[in-house]
N, C-alpha and C positions, 0 to 999 in steps of 0.2 A: 611609433615603433611597435606599440602593443598590437595595432591592427595588422602589422606586417607578419607577426609570428603567431598571433592568436594565443591560446592558452598553452603555456609551456611547463613541462615537468622537468625538474632537475633530479636525476636519479643518483643517490649517494648512500653511503653506508654499506649495505649488503652484508654478506656472510663470509667473505674471504678473510684470510689472515691480514689483509690490508685495510680492514674496515675503519680503523682509527684514522688513517690518512685520508680515506675516501670521505669521511665525515667532514674533515677540514677542507678538502678540495671542494666538495659540494656546497658547503656553507659559504665559501668565498664566491663561487660561481653564482649561487642564488642571490646573494647580496648585490653582486655586480650587475646582473641582469635586471633586477628590480630597480636599481639606481638609474638604469637607462630607460625606464618606463615599460619594461617587458612584464607581462602578466605571468610571472614565474612562481611555481609552487614546488616545494621539496617533496620527495617521495623516497622512502627507504624500503627497498624490496625485502629486507630481512624482517620487517615489522608489518608489512602489508602485502596482500596476496596479488597474484596476476589479475584476478577478477576485479579487485579494487583499482588496479592500474587501468584496466579497460574502462571501468566506470567513470574515471576521471575525465575521459574524452579529451585528452591532451591533443593539440594539433601537431606538436613535435616535442621531442625530449632531448635534453642535454645529458649525456652519459658521463657522470663524474665518479663512476664505480671503478675500482682497481682490483685486479686479480681475478680469481675464479668467480663464476656466476655473474660477471659483469663486463669483463674485458676479454673474455675467451670465446665469444661467439654465442654463448647460451642466451644471454639477454637480447642480443641482436636478433637471434632467431625468433624469440617470442615477439619482439616488436614488429618483425616482418609479418608474423601471423596476425598480429593485431592491426597492422596497417598504419603504424605510427612512425613517421619519419624520425630518425635519430642521428646524432652526431657521430663522427668517427667512421671507422672501417666497418665493412659488412661482416657477415657470418664467417666466411672462409678466411679472409685476411686477419680478422680478429683472432681466430683460433690458431692460425699459423704464427702470428706475432707473439701469442702467449706461450707458444711451444719453442723454446730456445733451440732444440735440436732441429725441428723442421725448418725454422727460419735460416739456420746456418746451412742446412743442406741446399735450400733454394739459392742462397747467396753464392755458395760454392759453384752451383750449376751456372750461375751468371758470371762466374769468374770475378767475384767480389772478394776482397781479402777478409778472412775471418780466421781466428786461431785454430790450430789442429785440435781435434776432439775425438772422444770415444764415448759411447753410450753403455752404461753398466746397469745390470739388473738390480733393482733395489732390494731384492730378497736373496738372490742366489749368488751374489758376487763374493768370492772367497778372498782371503788374504793374499793368496798367490795371484789372483786376478788383479788385485790392487797393486801389488808389486810390479807385475808385468806392465800395467798401465803407466806407472811412474817411470819405468824404463823407456816406454814408448814416447811419452810426452815430456819427460824430464821433470825435475823438481826445481823450484816450487811448481805446483799446479793448482788449478781451481776445480773445486767440486761444487756442483750446483743442482738444485731441484729444478728440472726443466720448465715447470709450469707455475713457478712462483715469481714474485717481483719484489721491489723495494728492499733488495738485498736480504730477503728472507730465504732460509734454506741454502746458504752459501758458505763455503769454507775454503780458505787458502791453506794449503798443506805445504810445509817447507821441509819436512823430514818424513822418512818412511814410517817411523813409529807412530805418526799422527794420522796416517791414512785411514785406519779403521774408524777412529773417533770422528774424523771429518766426514767420512762416508755415511756413518750412522746418523749424523746430524741431518744431512741432506735427505736420507732415505725416510726420515720421519714425515716429510712433506710430499713425497712422490713415489710412484712405483718404479721409476728409473732414476738414475743419477747421471748427469753430464759431467764427464771429466774433460777439462779444457786446458790446453797449453797456456801457461802464464806469460803474459806480455808485460815486461818491465818497462815502465815509462810513464807518460803523462795521460791523464784521463780527460776526455772531452765528451760533450753531448751537443747534438744538433737538432733543434725542432724543425719539422717540415709541415707546411700548410698546403692545402689544395689537393689536387688529384691529377694523375696522368701527366700530360704535357704541361699543365698549369701548376704542377707542384713546385714549390719554392722552399729553399732552405733559409732559415733565419740565422742571425749571427751565432757563431760557435761560442759555447761556454766552456772554459777550462775549470776543472774541479780540483782543488788542492785541499785534501782532507788531512786532519792531524795524523801524522805517521803513515800517510797513504791509506788510511782505513776509512773508506766511505761507506760505513755501515748504517743500519737503520737509525741509530741515535744521531750520528753525525749528519745524516741526510735530512732529518726532519725536526730535531729537537735541540740542537745546539747552534751557537753562533761562531764556533771555532773553525768551521770549514770555510775556506776562501773560494770565491767565485770570480773569475776574470772574464768579462764579456764587453766587447768582443775579445776572444782569446788572442794572446800575443803570439801570432803566427805570421809568417810572411804571406804575401798575397797568393803566390802559387800554391802553397800548401793549404791555405784556407779554402781556395776554390776547389782543390782536389778532394778535401774532406767533405765539403758541402755537396759536391757532385756524387760522391759515394753515398751520402745520406739520402739524396733524392733517388738514386738508382736502387738502393736497398728498400726504400719505401715503395717504389713502383714494382719492384720484383715480387713482392708478396701480395700486391694488389691493394695496398693500403689507400685510404682516402680521408679527406677532411683534415686530420691532423695526427701527428705522432711525434715521438722523440727517439732519435737514433743515437746509441752510445758507442763510443770508440775508445781504444787505447792507441797511443802513439808510441811505438817502440823507441826507446831512448838511444839504442845503438845505431840506428840508421834513419830515424824519422819516418818509418813506414807506418801508416795507419791500419788498424784492424777493426772490423765491425764486431761488436760484442753482442748487442741485442737491440730490439726495437720495442718501444712501448706505445701501444695503440690508444691508450687512454691515460696520458701522463698526469702527474700530480699538478694541482692548481692551488697549492697552499702558499703561505707566506715565504717558504723556503724553496719553492719549486722553480725549476729551471726554464720551462717554456715561457712563463710570464717575464722572467728576467731577460731572456733573449729578445722577446717581443718589445720590451721596454727599450732595449738598446737599439732596436730598429725604429723607435718612435711610436710604438703601438702601446697604448695604455691597457692595463689589465681589463678594464670594463669593455673597451673596444675589441680586445682579443676575444673575450667571451661572446660578444655579439657576432663577430666574424665566424667563429666556430659554429655557433647556433645557426647562422644563416646557411651553412653548408649541410645541414641535416637533410637526410634523404632516405629513401627506401631503395634497396637493390632490385627487388622483385615488384613488378606492377601487377595488380589483380587482372586476371584474364577478362576481356570484355564479354566472353561467352559464358563465364561462370555464373551460375545462379544457385542459391541454396535449395536443397532438395526438400 
């Protein structure tokens, strides 16, 4: 297997707000690949330069970075320049997936269900603007930093007098704030592997967090959150949600792997797309490995399958020569 992949870099850590989680994800992936005989080496872009990355002469890399500078297209662009095949989506799809507003706009254009929303200026939004938004979308509503993940920069607002504090929390992380209709119901996530027509959905995971609060702590550092996989849904609804996940994945041009998050409205069992993660967590609490296990795929084999999909979007021109 070492000969199949050559020298492999596992990129983890980075300098986003999700660094801590990325270190855990990357550590797990690195150990898994090494256990399968892969010549894998860890590389933290926050501590080592792009020149050092190029000097390593990796034959391919596994991106276990989360958030900005790793999941948003910037690292993908650098790897394209260096000619190093990498796991996951390319530059454009990565940047779209990292932008909750753009991904929702694309899904809406494909007639995929996603909650109603409004984009607010992080600096110029007044209290009157916030009140008007709550009238338009209703209360409770969700406020989110559009370019963050792992439930960082997110606030559920249940009363008007909390709009400003919730907004200010999100505005610390981004230049704009996404105001989104709140969908009361059950929370699900669906991993997707592959690309295009070969993309396939893995078993659905239902998330039951304490008091319905699936925050950063409950996501990564406690055992109080319950996960049901495969999710207890009837066959027709399972197939519908999985179909939406694959369509959402393909709509933004994703490839390799991703995780698509849903809310299922309790009043009528209608599913709504919330967001897509193009470089999901691979920690001991992460949902992609959990879903893969339910499908009979061990963590180590999942890491190898993802690594095998590493590629470049752009091929060097045959006519190009250095000047």
